[in-house]
N, C-alpha and C positions, 0 to 999 in steps of 0.2 A: 475357466472361471464362469460362474453363473451370471447371466445378465439381469439387472434390475431386481436382484434379490430372489430369483426364482430357484426353487429346489431342483438341483441337478445331480444325477447319478451317472458316473462314468467309470469305464474300465476298458483297457486294451484299445485306446483311441476311439472308443464309441461313447456317445453321450446321449442321455435322455433327460430333457428338461420338461417338467410337468406343465400342463395347460393352465392349471390353477393351483396355487399353493395350498397345501393342507391347512386346516385350522389349528393344528397342534402336532406335537410329537412328544414322546416320553423316553427317558433313559432310566433303566433299572440296574442298580448295583446290588450285588449280593455277596455274602460271605458263607463259605462252607465250613461246618464244624463236624468233628467226629461224632458219631451217633451214640452218645451215652444217654442213659435214662435220666440222670439228674442234670437239669439245665445248667446249673452252676459248675458242673464238672466237664462240660463240653470243651473239647480241645480244638483250638484253631487249626483248620486244615489248609485252606487257601482262599484267595479271592476268586470269585467266579468272573467270567467274562461279562462286561457290561452289555446290556441288551438295549438296542435302539428300536423303538416301534414308531412307524410312520403310518397313520391310518388315513383312509379315504383320499387316495389319489384318484381324481376323476378323469375318465377318458370319455369324450363326447363327440359324436359326429352328427348331432341333430341340428347344429347351427345356432344353438342357444348360447354357446360360449364363443366369443370372438377369438379367432385363431390366426389372424393376419400375420402375427409375428412368430407363431409357432412353426418350427421347421419341418414338421411332419404332418401330412394330411391324408394318411391312409385310412383303412377300415379299422374297427376296434380290434379285430383279430391281428391285423398287421402291427398295430400299436403295441399290443401285448407281446407279440413275437419280438419286436424291437427291444422292449423293456427286459424280457427274459434273456435275450442275448447278452445283456450287460450283467444282470444280477444273478441269473440262475444257471445258464448253460455251462456245461463242462468245458474247461480250458485244457485242450490237449497238450499244450506246451508245458503247463505246470501240473497237469494230471489232477486237477481239482477245480471247483468253481473259483471264479476270479475274486480278488480283493477289490471292493467297490469304493471309489471316492464319493463321499456324500457331502455336498456343499449347499448350504442355505443360510445366508446371513452369517451369524456368529457360529453356526454349526459347521464344522470343518473336520470330518472324521473319516476313518476307513473301517470297513466291516465286510463280513461274509454273510450271505443270506441264510437266515434260519427258516423263514417261511414266507410264502407269497400266496395270498388268498384273493381271488378275483370274484366279484359279485356282478352278474349281468343284470341290468335293470330295465332297459327298453329294447324293443325289437321292431324291425321293419316288417312289411307284409310278407316277405319271403322267410321270415324267422331269423334273420341275421341280427346280431346285437348292434345297437347304435349308441349305447351308453354302458359304461362299466365303472366299478369302484374297486381299486386295488389297495390292499393292506399289506405292508411290508414289515418284516422284523429282521434285524441284523445283529449278529454277535460282533461287537466292536473289536477291531484288529489292533494289536499292539506291536510296534516295531521293536527291534533289538534295543534301541535307545530307551524306549518306554520301559522295557523289562529291566534293563540295567538300573534305571532310576528307582524302580520299586524293590529290587532284590535286596534281601537282608542276607549278607554273606555268612552270617553265623547261624542261620536256621535252615533245616532241611524242609520246612513247611512252605517255603515260597520258591517261586521260579528264580533260577540263577542263569545268567549268561556269562560265560567265561571265555576269554580269548586265550587260545592255545599258545603255549610257549615251548621253546625247544626242549625236548626231553619229556614232555607230558605224554601220558598214556590215559586211555579211558578209565581203567581200573584205579589209577592213582588219583585222577580228578574226582571219580565217584567217592573214593575214600575221603577226599578233602571236603566234599559237599555233604555226603550222607554218613560219613564214618563207617562205610561199608563198600568195599570195592566190587561186590558181586552184582551191583546194579548196572554194570557197564553195558550189558546186552540191551537192557531197556532203553538206556540213554542212546545207544547206537541206533535203535529203531526210530526213536523220536527225531533224531537228526539225519535219518536216512543214510546211515553209514554201514559199511560192513563191520561186523563185530570185531574184526582184527585189523581194521583200517589203520594205516600209519597216519597219525595226525600231522597236519601241516601247520607250522607256526603262523599265527595271525588269523587262523580260521576261528569262528565263533561257534560255540556249542551251547545248546539250551539244556539245562538240567531241571526237569519239572519237579513239582512237589511230590513227596512221598504220599501214597494213598494207603490208608489202613485196610 
């Protein structure tokens, strides 16, 4: 939990609380439509991942910002390295960047980093940065529960999450979702399964939207 309403980013038992809260943040929601020339004829394709943008996270070692309660007092380079270890670095266990918990007041979401831009503003006499500004952008992460709540089980245009039952096979489930069993190899890749893997009752599989 963040103390005193401070923006906190955490993953893999590491936590980064900002020195000063940003002035604002934004969340962008978007819908993808099929690319037809006539706008009224555009066909719904899917909901895009929501994008959270957090601008102007300040890092400062000039002494102008009181940091008595801030748990990290290293150089600007060390601060950035610490932040990147949470939001950017490759997670060898999961073979991808980590899902980050983002907590700030009413904002309590999970996301994966899309971009991290750092602007260095002041330098000491040796040329080392003593102030920086970091801008972060995240694709918000949805859990299986979120996907299940949004899924329309009668449409192949939305993501589905299906719990495997005894006797289910990938081709049969693809036929149920897409009316076409031939998509089973694509679904196997999305779920990191062998194309001929025997499905285990109780496992959950993601069936993504069809793309024209």
